[in-house]
N, C-alpha and C positions, 0 to 999 in steps of 0.2 A: 351446764347440763343440757342434754338433748332428750326429748321425750317422744315416745310413740304412744298413741292413745286410740281408744275405741269409743265412739259415741253411739248411743242408741237414739234413733230418730223416731218421730211420732208415727211414721208410716210403717214401723216395724223393721226397717232396714238398719244396718250398722255401717258406720263410716270409720275407716282407719286412717290416721294421719300422723304427721311428724311435725315437730316444732322445737324451737329453742326456748320459747316462752309460753308455757302451757296456759297460764292464767289469761294472758292477752289473747291467745288463740281461741280459747273457749268463749271469751267475750265477743270476739268477731263472729263466731258461729251463732251465738245467741242473738246478736244484733243483725243477723243475716248479711254481714259484710263479707262473708267468704263465698266466692262464686260456686264452689262445689256443694254447699248446703244452703244456698240462699233461698231456695223455694220450699225447703223441708224444715219443719220445726224440730229443734233439738229437744229430746226428752231427758237424757242424762248422760254423764260420763260414767262408763262402766269399767274401764280399765285404763291404766297408764303405767309405763315403765320408764325409768330414767337411765340414761347412759352417759358415761364420760366422753365417749368417742362418737363423733358425728357418723362415721362410717358404720359402726356397730348398730346405731339407731336406725340408719337407713337400710341396712341389711335386714334387721328384724322387721321393719315396715314392709319391705319387699316380700319377706317370707310370709307374713300374715296375709298378704294379698295374693299369694300363690294358692294352688289347689290344696296342697298338703297343709299349708298354714291356715287356710280357711277352715279345714276340718279341725285342726288344733285349737283355733280360736273358738269354734262352736263347742268343742268338748271340754276345754279347760279354762277358758277366759270369760265366757259369758253365760 
């Protein structure tokens, strides 16, 4: 499975990511081993979706990072 996830960070921002192993990726975020969130404390996982296809997961992640996806995320997912 492939996962797209949204994290809430301690500074109030949200981080959207993609991974094949959600548990391992969350551990890396919590341990500050991920360069993208290494300086910001993770507050909680607020959303994830599982996909059978890597392409569909990447497409959904790209959508969530677009302006219309950002609005969808704020209205429906968080």
